[in-house]
N, C-alpha and C positions, 0 to 999 in steps of 0.2 A: 375824714373817713377813718373808721376804726381799723386797727391792724388786722383783725380777723376777717375783715371783708375784702382785703386786697386779693385780687385774682392772680393766681400763679400763671405765668406765661406758658404757652405750648412750646416746649423745647424740641419737638420732633425735627423741625427743619434745621436745628443746630447740630444734629448728629451727623457723623460721617457714614451715612448709610451706603450700602453697596450700590454701585452704579454699573449696570450692564444691560445690553439688549439681548444677551445670550438667553434663548428661551429654554424653559425646563422641558417643554414638549419638543422632541427632536424633529419630528416630521421627516425622518430619513427617507422613506420611499419616494417622497416628492422632491426632496432637496438634493439627494446624492447625485442624480444625473447632471446637475449644474456644476458640481465640483469636477466630475469627469470631463465635462466640456472645457472647464477652466484649465485643468492639467494638460489637456491636449493643446489648448490654445497657447499656453506659455511654454510648452515643450519640456515638461519636467524631466522625463527620462533622458532626453538629449542633453539638457543642461547639466544633469548629473554626470554624464559621460565627459562633457567638456571640462567640468570643474574637477574631475577625478584624476587628471593627468599626474602621473608620478606616484599614485597610490598603488598599493599591492592589489592585484586583481583578485576577484572572487567570482567564479563562474559556476552557477547552478545550471546544469544541462537539462533541458526540458524533455522528459519522456513524451513522445508524440501521442496525443489522443487520436482516435480514429475519426475521420471526417465523415460521419454517417448518421447523425441524429442529434437531438437536443441534449443538453448536459443533464446528468443526473447528480444526485447529492454526493456521490463518490468523486465525481469530477471537481465539484466545488471544494470538498475537503482537500483534495490533492493540490489544486491550484492555489488555494488560500495558504496552505502550509508553505508552498514554494515562495509565495509572495512575502510571507513573514520572514522567511530566511533571507531573501534578497534585500528587503528593506532594512532589516536589522543589521546585516553585514555592511550595507552602505552607510548607515548612520553611525556605525562604529569605526568608520574611517577607511573602508575598503572601496575599491572600484567594482561594485557588484553588478554583474551583467546578467541579463535574462533575455534569451532569445526564444520566444515560444515557437513551437513547431507542430506539424501534423503528419500523421501516417496517412498516405493517400492511396496506396496500391492495395491489391489483394482481394480476397474472396467476398467480404461483406459488401463492397461497392459493386463488384461484378454481379453478385447475387441480386442486388437491387435492380440493376439494368436488365438482367434476365427476367425478373418478375415483370418489369414494364413490357418487355418483348412478348412474354407469354400472354399478358393481358390484351395485347394487340393482335394475338394470333401469329406472331412472328417466330421464326426458327433462328435461334442465335447462331447456329452453325452455318447458316447461309448468309450471314452478315459479314462483310469484309472486316478482318481482324483490326485493321487500323481505324475504321469507322467505329467499331465497337469500343476500342480503347479511348477514342475521343469522347464517346458518350460517358464513359467512366470518369474521365478527367473533368467534364462539365459538372457531373454529379458531385464530385469531391469539392470542386471550387465553390459550389453553392453552399455546402455545409460548412466549409471553412469560414465564410463570411458570417454565417449565423452564429457559429460557436465563438468566433472572435468577439462579436458584440456581447454575447452572454458572459464570456470570461471577463471582459473589460468592465461589465456592469458590477462584478464582484469586487472591483477596486484593484485588480491585478495590474501591476506596472510591468512594462517590458517594451521590447522593440516590436510593437504591433504592426508597424507599417512595413517591416522587413522580416517577417517570420521565415522559418525554414520549412520547406515542403518537400517530402520525398519524391514528389512528381515534378519538381522543377527540373528543367533540362540539365542544369549543372549538377544537381543532386543525382539524377539518373546516370550522368556520366561518371561521377565519383563512385557510386555504388557498383557500376560495371568495372571500374578500375580496381576497386577493392576485391571484387570477385576474381579479376585477372591475376591478382597476387596469389590467391589460392591456387589458381591454375598453374602459374609459373613456378611456385615453390614446391609443387609436388604433393599437396595435401588433397587435391581434388581427384576423385575417382568415381567411376560408374560401377554400381554393384546391384545385384538383385537379392533383396532380402525382405523379410516381413517389415512393413511399416504400418503405422496407424493410417487407415484409409477411410475416408468418408464416402460411402456409396451415394449418399444424397448429393454431395457437392462434387463427387467424382475427382478427388484429388488426394494426394498424400498430405498428412498433417504432422506437425512437430509436436512434441510433448507440451510446448507452451500454448498450443492451440486447442488443447484438450482439457476438459474439466470433468470431474467425476460426480455422477448422480446415481441414486438408487435405480435399479432396473430389475424387472422380473424376467428371469430367463428359464427356458426349459433345461432340465438336467436329466441325464440318462446314465444307467449302469449297463455296460455293453460287454458281451462275452466274445473273447478271442480264443478260439479252440486251439489246443496244442496240435500242431500238424506234423511234428517230427521231433526225434530225440537224437542228439549226437552221442555216440558211445564208442570207446571209453572216454571218460572225462579226464582232463588234466588238472591236477591239484594246484592250489594257489601257492604252495610253498616250494614247488619244484616241478620237475617234469614227469614224476611218477604217476601213472594212471590211478585214479581212486575207484575204479571199477565201473561196471556198466550202470546205466541209468535205470532206476525202477520203472517198469512199464505201466504202473498205475497212473502215471502222469499223462499217458497217452489219451486217456479218456477225459482229461480235465480241461477246464477253460480258465484263462486268466481274465479277470474282470477289471474293466477300467471305468472311470467316472468322468463325465465332462459336462460343463455348462454351455457348451457350444456344439450341439449335435450336428450343425451344418458343416463342421470340420471333419466329420467321419469319412465322407467320400475322399478326402485328401490324406487320410491316415496312411503312414508309411512304416510306422514302428510303434512298439510299446517299450517302455523302460521301467526299471525297478531300482530299488535302493539296496546296495550291498549290505548295509548295516541294519536293515529292517528285518524283523522276525515274521516269516511267512508260514502259513499252514495250508494243508489240503483239507477241504471241507466237503462232506458228502451229504446230499439231500436224502432224507429217509422218509419224509412224508410231505404232502403239499395240501394247501387249502384250495378251494375253488378260485378261479380267476387268478392264476399264478403263472408266471412265465418260466418257472423252474420245474424240472421233472424229477421224480424219484430216481435216485441213482446218479444224477448229475453231480459232477465234482468241480469245485471252484478253488482256485488258488487265490488267497487273500492275505493281506497283512493282518496279523492276529489282533492288533488294536482296532482294526476297522471291521472285522468280520461280523460282529453282532449287529452293527449299524446297517451294513450292506444287506444282511439277511432280513432284517426288519423291513428295510425298504422293499425287499422282494416278497414281503408278507409271510415270511417264514418265522415261526416261533422257535424258541430254543429247543423244544422237543422234536422239531422237524428236521434237524440236521445234526451232524456229529463231526468233530474234528478228528481226522484220520491220523495225521502225523505232521511233523515238521517238514518244511521244504527249504532246503539250504540255497544259498546264493550260487554255490557251485552247480546245483541241479538246475536252477533257473538258467544259468549261462549255457546249458546244453539244449535248451528248448528252442523250437521255432514255432511261430504262430501263423494262423491264417486270418485274413480279414473276414468279418462276419458276412460280408456280401460276396465272398469268394464262391464261384460256381453258381450264383443265383441265376435262374433262367432270365435271359435278356440282358445280362450284364456284359456280354461280349468279351469276357476275360479281363475286364477293367481292373478287378481287384484280386485276380487269381494268384499273383506272385506272393511268396511267403513274406510276412512282415518281419522286419528286423527286430531283434529282442536283445537288449543289453542293459547294463547298469548305467546310471547317471546320477551325478551329485545332487541334482536339484529335486529328486524325488523324496517326499516325506510321507509319514503315516499320520499326519495331523488331520487330514480330511480325505474323503474319497475312498480309495481301496488299497492304497499302497503301490499302485501302478499308474503310469501316466501314458495316455495315448499321444502319439507324436504326429503332428501334421506340420513339418518344418516350414511350409509355405505360410503358415498362419500363427506361428509362435516363435518368439525370439530365442528362448532358451533352447528349444529343439533345433532351431536353425543353427545356433552357435555350436551345439553338440556335434551336429553332422558336418558343419563347416570344418571344425577342428579335426574331425576324423577323415576329411577329404572325400566325403561321400555325398556332397550336395547334389551332384548330377543324378544320383539314384533316388533321391527323396523329394526333390522339388516338384511341385505340381503347378499347373496354371488353370485350375478349375473355375476360379471366381473372376468374373469380368469387372470392368471399371464401375459398372452400375450396380454391383453387388449381386448379379445373377450368375447362376452356373452356366458354363459354356453349353451351347445348344446340343452338342453331341454327347454330353455326359449321360450315360445310361440312368434311367429312372428319374433323374433330377434336373436334366437340361432345361433351362429357361425359367426355373423357379428362382425366387428372390429371397435373399436373407432379410432385407428390409424393403418396404415399399417406397414409393416416391416421396412420401412425407416422413420417412424415418421410422415408421411403425413396423411391427413384426410382419415379416413376409411369410411366404408359404414354404420356404425351403426347410426349416426345422421340422415342421409337421411331416413333410414328405419323407425326410430321412428317418424320423422316428417310426412312422408307419411301415416303411420298408424293412427296418431292422426287426420290428415285431413280426412282420410277415415271414421273414426267413429264419426266425428263431434266434436272432442275435441279441435280443433285448432281455435283460434280467429285471430291470425296474426303471421307472421314470417318475418325474415329479417337476416341481417348479421351485425356484430359489430367488429370493430378493437379495441383491448384492450391489456393491459399488461398482460402477461400470463406466468406462470412458465414453464421453460424448464430445462432439464438436462444440466449441463454445460459441460458434457463430450460428449454425443451423439448429443447435441443441439436439441433434439426432445422434443415436449411438454410432460408434465407429467399429471397424473390424481391423484385425491384423491381416494384411494381404501382401504376398510376395509380388513385387513389381520392380522392374529396372528403374533405379533412381540415381541421382547424383548425390554424392556424400563428401563431406569434409572429414578426413581422417584425423581424429584428435590425438592419436597415439603415434602417428608417423612423424619423424623428424621434419621440421619445417626448414627448408633450405634457404634461409634468408640471413643467417649470421647474427640474428638478434637474440642471443642466448643468455642474457642476464638472468632471466627468470626461468630458463629451461629450454629444451630443444623441441618439445612437442607442445601442441595447444593445451593439452590437459595439464602438463607440468607447469606451464606458464600461468595458467589460470589458478591453479592451486597455490602456487607460490605468491602470486599477486594478492590473492585473498588474505594471506597471512602477513605479507611483508609490505604491501603498498596501501591497502585499503583500511579505513576506519569505519566501523559498523555501528549504526544507531538504529535500533538497539543491538547489542552485541550478539544476540541470538541469530541475527541475520547471517552472520559469518558461517555458523554451523549449517544453516539450511542450504546456502548456496554451495558450500564446500562438499557436503554429502551428495548433492545433486550432480555436481561436476565430477566428483570422484567415481560415481557409478554409472554415468551416462554413456550411451553408445555413440557412434559416429553421428554427425549432424546431417540430417536429410535436408539438402539445399533446394531440391527441385519440386516444382508444383506443376500439375497438368492443367494450367489455366491460361488466361490471356492478358489480364490487367496487372502489369508489374514490370520489373526490369528483367530482361531475359538472361539466361546463362549464356554469356557471350563467348561461346566456344564451338569448335568444330571437331568432329570425329572422322577418322579415316574410313573411307568407303571399303567395306569388306573386312575390316580388321576386327579383332576381339578386344573387349575392354582390358584384358590382361596384357595385350601387346604393348611394348614400350612406346611405340609411336602412335598409339590409338588417338591421343589428343594432340591437336595442333598447338604448339607453343611457339609463337612468333611475335616478337615485340613490334615489328612493323605493322602486322595485321592488327594487333591490339591498339596501336596508336590511331589507325584509321577508324576503328570502331569508336574510340573515345572522342575523336574530332567530330564524327557524325552525331553522336549523342549530345555533345555540347551545343551543336547547332540546331538539331531537330528533335532531341529527346530520344527515348528508347523506341519510339515508333519506327525509327530508321531501320531497326533490326527486322521489322515485319513487312517493310515495303517491297514491292516487286523488284527483283534483281539484286536484293541485298547481298546474297552470297557472292555474286560476281563483283559487286562494288567493293567488298572488303578484301577479297582474295586475289582478284585479277592482277597480274603483273608481279605477284609475290609468290604464289603457289598456284597450281592448277585447280580451279574451282571444282572440276569434275571428280577430283580425288577426295573431296571432303563433303561431309554432310553437316548442315547447320542444325544446331540444337535449338528447339523452339520452346522448351520448358521455361517457365519463369522462376525467379528466385523466391524462396521462402521470404515472406514479408518481414520476418524477424531478422533476416540478413539486411534488409533495407534499414530498419530502425537500429539494428546493431551497428550499422555503418555511419550513423549520424555524427559520431565524434569526428569523422574525417572531413565532412563538409560543413560542420558547425564549429567545433572546437579548433580544428587544425587550420582550415582554409579561410575562414572569415576574419576580417580585420578586427572585429569585435569578439572574436573567439577567445580562447584561453592562452594563446601564445605557444604553450608547450604541448597543446593537444590533449591535455588532461583536465577533466572537470574536477572542481573541488567537491561537487556533490551531485549524485543522482538521487532523486527522491520520488518514490512511487509506492504503490500498495504492496502488501506481502506477496500477492500473486506474481509479482514481477521477478521473484527469485527464479521462477521457471520461465519467465518471459524476458523482459527487456534487460534486466541486470545480467541475465544468463547469456542471451545472444550477443549483447554488447561485449561481454567478457570474452566469449569465444572468438568473435569476429576480430576484436582488437589484438588478442593474443596471436591470432593467425597472421595479422598484417603489421602489427607494431611491436609484438613481442611481450606485451604486458597489458594490464587492465587499462581502460580509458578513463577511470575515475579514481580519485583519492578517498572519497567518502561515499557511503551509501546509507540513506535513511529510508526506513520503511514504516508505513502506517497501516492500521487495520481497515476493516470494512465497515460500512455504515449499516446499522440495524434500526428497527423501529423501537419505540419506547419500552416494549416488553422483551426486547432482545431477539426478536425474530428477523429473519432475512427479509428484505423488502421485496415485494412482488406486486406487479400491477393487478394480478388476479385476486390477491388478498386485499387490495385497496389500501395498503399501508405504506406506500411510497411517499417521500417528501421531496418535492421538486424545488430546486434552488430558486427558480423563478417565482414560485408562490411565496416562499419565505421572504424574498426581497420585496415583493409587492406588499406584504402585510407588515413586515418589521423593518426592512432595510438591510442592505448588505452588511453593515457593521454588526448587526446582531448575529448573522451567520458567521462572520469572522470571529466574533467573541465566543460563539459556541465551539469553534475549532480550538481557540486559545485555552478555553477552560477545560477541555477534554484531554484525556491521556490517549494520544494518537497511536501509541505503540500497541494498544489493544483495539478491539472493535468498538466503535462509537455508536451510541444510541442517540436518536433524535426523534422528536415528535412535538405535538402542541404543548404539552405540559412542560417538557424540557425547555422549549423555546421561551415559554412564559418566565421560567426561572432565569434564563439568560437575560431576557429583557429587564427583569428586576435588577440584576447586577449592573446592567448598563445604566439604568436610571440613577443608581446610587453613585456610580462613577461620574455621571454627568453632573450630578448635584455638587460633587467635590470640585469639579472644574468651574462650575458656575460661581461657587463661593469665591474662589481665587480671583476670577475675572472681576467680580463685583468689588472685592477689597482692593484690587490693584488699580482701580480707576485713577487716572491722572498721576500714576507713579512715574517718577523721573529719576535720573541718575543722581540728582541733588538730594534725593531722599535716602539714598543707599548709605548703609553703615557697614563697617568691617566686622567680622566675627568677634574680634577682640572687644568691641563696644557693645556686644549683644548680651541680653540676660541669659541665664542658664537654660531657660526653656527653649530659646531660639537655637542656642548652641547644641542642645540635645537633638533638635530637628536636623541640624547640619550633620551631626554624627549619624543619624539614621539615613540621611541622604548618601553619605559616604559608604555606609554598609550596603545600602541598596544598589548603588552604582556598581560595586564589585559583583554583587549577586546577579544583577540584570545582565551585565556584560558576560559573565560566565554562563548564565542561562541561555543567552542568545548564541553564544559561541558553540554550545553543546546542543542547540535546537530544543532546549527544554522550555517550550512556550507555556506549558501549563504551570511550571514552577515560577516563571517570570510573572505571569499574570496573577497567580495566587499571592506572591510577595507584594505586588503593586496594589492589588485590590485590598488586601488586609491593611497595608500602609495607608491607603487613601481613606478607607472607611473606619478603621479603628484608631490608628495613630493620629490621623489628621481630623476627619470629621467628628469623631466621638471624643477626641481628647484635645489636640492642639487648637483646632478651630473653635471648639466649644469654649475653651478657656480664653482665647484671644479675641473673641467677638466683642467683649466688653472694651478692651483697649482700642480695638480698631474702630468701633463705633463712637466711643465716648471720650477717649483721650484727645487732647489737643495735639499740637505738633511736638510730641514727647519722644525721647529716645526709645522708649518701649514700643511706641507705635511705628516709628521708622524702622526699628529692628524687625518687627513683625512683618511689615510690608517688604522689607528686603528679603526676608526668608520666603515670603510668598512668591516673590519674583524668581528666586532660585528654584523653588519648588515647581513653579510654572514651566520653566525651561526644561526641567528634567522630566516631569511627568508627561508633558506633551510629546517629547521626543522618545521617551521610554515606551509610551503607548502607541505612538504613530505607526509602527509596523503592524499592529493589530487593528486598531480603530482608525483606519486611514481617513475616513470621511469626518468623523467627529473631531479628531485632533486637528484636522485642517480648519474646521469651523472654529474651534477654540483659538487656534493660532491667529486666524484672520480677524477675530474679534479684538485682539490686542494689536496686531501688526497688519493692518489692511494695506493693500497696494496691489497693483496689477501684476507684479512679478513676485509677490510674497508667497511662500509656501513652507509649511513645516517640513515637507518632504525634500526640501533643498537644504535642510539643516542637519548637522550632525548632533549626536548626543554630546552635550557639553562635558568637558573634563571636570572631574570633581576632586578638589584638593585632598590629598591624603591626610593633611593635618586637621581636617574636620573630624577625623576619628578621635574620640575621647572616651576610652573604655571606663575610666573611673567615674566620669560624669554619667555615662550610661548606666553604670551599676547603681549610682545614687538615685537616678530618676526612675529606675525600676522599683526601688523601695517607695519613692513618692507615689508612683502610680498604684502600687499595691495598696498603700494606705488610702488613697483616694477612692479606690473601688469600695472599700468598707463604708466610707462616708456617703458616697452617692447611693449605695444600696440602702443605707439607713434612712436617708432623706426620701427615697422612693417609697418606703413604707409609710412615712408621714404624709406624703402626697396622695397615696392610694387611700389612706384613711381620712382624707380631706382636712387634715390638721393644717397643712400649708398648701398653697397653690403653686409656689415656685421656690426653688432652692435658696433664692436671695432672702426669703423670710426666716432663714435659719441661722443660728449661731451655735453650732454643735460643740460639745466638749469631747475632745479626742484623747483617749487614754492610750499611751504607747508604752509597751513593756520593753521593747528593744531599744537600748540606748543609742545605737548607731542610727537606727531609723528615726528616732526622735530628733537627733542632731540634724539629720538631713531635712526633716520637715520644718524645723525651726529656722533653717538657713534660707528658706524660700517663703513666699507669701502664700501659705497653704490655703487660706480662706479664698484667695483669688483663684487658686487651682481647683478648689472644690466648688467654686461659683456660689459661695455663701457671703453674706454681708459681714460676718465676723466668725471667728473660730478660735477655740482655746485648746492649746496643746499641753498635755500634762503627763508626767511619769507616774502619777498616783495610780494605785491599783484600780482597775475598772470595777464599777459596781455590778451587781448581779443583773440589773435591768439593762445594762449596756448592750447595744446591738453589736453583733460580731459575725464574721464569716468563717466557716470551718477552715478554709484554706489560708486565712490570715489570722492566726491565733494571737498574735502580739498586739492587735489593735481592737479597741472597743469604743463605741460611739454612744454618747448620751445626747439626746436631742434637746436643744434649747432654742427658743425663738429669739430672733434678733431684736435688739432694743434700739429705739430711736424712731425717726420718721423716714418715710420713703422718699428718696430723691426723685424728683419729677423728671429728671433727665436720664439717669442711669438705673433707676429703680432699686438701688441698694438701700437698705434700711440702716441708717447710721445716726449716732447721737448728735452730730454737728449739722445735720440738715436744718436749713432755715436760719443759720447764723452767719450767712455770707451775703455779699452784695446782691447776687441774683437770687430772687425768692425761690424757695423750695429746692435748692440745690445743695449738694455736698461740696466739700472743699475742692475735690478734684474737678467736678463739673463747673464750679464757679471759676476756677482757674482757666479751664478750657474756653469758657464763654468770654473771659476777659482778654 
């Protein structure tokens, strides 16, 4: 047979091709539940606790979600962030504990039960309070089970079989015990002051329970006639009279402006600013349909006069400024209410209104005067409190349901809001009556930011009611004074001296809130929660020193009952006698039946989770609280106040806050707009790992956008990462310890990879320590896709597939093994399911799991900065070569880079030396390559960013090796037909 008819063998089966069952299609929605079942079966979380003995603990304390509905995307963001913190801390050598919990008390659950009662035609008030509370408990239990399953489906690890619940009997006991500390240390008091009140929910609300939305409100400009002048006046610089008051003010009216006309029946005063310039203005002409009359005089702030007159439909030509009105003159006036003497008013408003200066008055809007209803405004309340005049100015005109008391003239029985939180008939009734008696100058409407209950979404009002407060500026008599003697002092010092803030802006937000906040309203007029376990003396006043019963024996009885029966014990028949008999006379005391603000419940969780559980933090301090930015006014805030009142300092060392979730266009999500993204739907379509990767890729310190297109991009990033892992698995088939080589035996390219691993190990650990998940992922993604897939793997495919048992191939596989252990553990806190799949592909076994593995230590001596600098030059030159070959491929000159043997002109001597010290043809994946210092010809390909390199394309000479496909001159000259020297040796 002639030589040219000899058939070249098919060498495909002789290659070391990748071997792996790891699929490119992940199938996450179908496969993830099996891994969840597996983790539960082998007890991953419990085994981590057992194996972590002696490690430094790390405790992320879970802010309790509310047990009343399916999870939304904000829940998923929050819990995934927490899980990434816990898992990364664990894998870096800590004993990272995570005890999930739920907020179970309070109005949202109570509201749901009331809705059920209303649907059945039942009256809640006729249901036994203990039976009602049991209904609330059952409702919460049902949602806890649902939410637990939904959280676990996201891959969240934790102590799911023993979560904390604020309605557990022990939790209720400890919440009551924490409240009793407020009672015993003297910071608890009962006071009557304006609080934010929900007429719809008929309870007081704390700032944390309020959110601000735009609301259209009535606005009115009202005339208070001058009813008297004091004369002579006393000058401000001494006791000398400044003379009689001019009588032209007797005909004038002071004009006020308000956006709450319903507060006018409760008006007790008007205040002005001492530093504001005021003038007397007289009407000289009027248009039709105007509430002003020719000759009427108004006192107004000069900066507001034109606006007020315009509102009254008076043009500039229709009024004149008569003269200045000084602060001394104003101080001598007395005013009358616009409803004074109105027929049928029964003298309700006949008493003169107080008129004085106040610091909070400005001329930035309104009229320069402020009408005061101290029962419905905190600034006015504090003004008259400090003057010792509260008894003269407090009214009780507005009832719990937001209606006026029935006997209030003209307005009795009208409602500020209706049952659904919409505008009631009170404002219109007040405006109409003011117009009728000639007290109105102008009216209109304004759209402004207004407080709403974040539960009912209905507007709230300020209403003076007797409530229980924690005094935050009163010395706490507990001797824990390291951070200060008052709750406010302790909180502010804790913020600066104890807590690390991520991001740092969180510090400023909480500090400013606590610096300016009023006393904490602890009481709620509801039924489902932990009661204020205290008694008040029958017939005594709140200011009496013995008004509250402070008795340790009584407290102990209450706590023992709560431990056994829960807080229902407080509401059972005979509870007062049970707790007091034999200690004090029950007839002398009244049991308080208000419940605690649920923020006190959640603020107390540090006591029954961090402090009292065996798997808590030991010292009662959490390493981290992690919630959304709204919790500066919520859980971060209440936890700080509560712990500062009972422990003398903050309950946390670190606080991390994340933004809110928005749709792809940056809009707030709303069911009515149809732009919500439900975690359940994302998991069904893509799998939980895609949702987790979305969290890792985003900057959580700002608001995060999510939607179909964004998720497609995340899924693409996931596929690229999955491909990287699949390549490693295939190349590592049958790798054993006998194949391993030391770094000293490795080629430079492998030692460069080790250098990158050492760099990354430092950055990944630093990133995880500082909760910079976006930074960690970006580093790892770029490394996997650019350094590995597009560079190292691309170069080493040839050696891995075609070399025999060479040192180069063993070194490459050793590096791949080192890469495998680091990439899987670095990425495991983010891609919990995928990295488990990758791990089990190599290390199957009933008890095997990547999540039982720590991030391996990376030797510092892998770092080699000179080598890295050299290979930076090599990669720079390679970019020019590959770009030049891509032009030839696009032009159909070549089909693959192995058909090329380019001439590379290098002007930089240092770079040329570096390129000559390596197999640059191998690195550029060409069959041959010539390096030269000769000047590059004009036709040479170049890149603007690499001016020192030019490439002239040449085709490779020789024949194509039928095994490795390189085109080489020696092909066909060896024992095995159609092979090059390297492949012939491999086959031999």
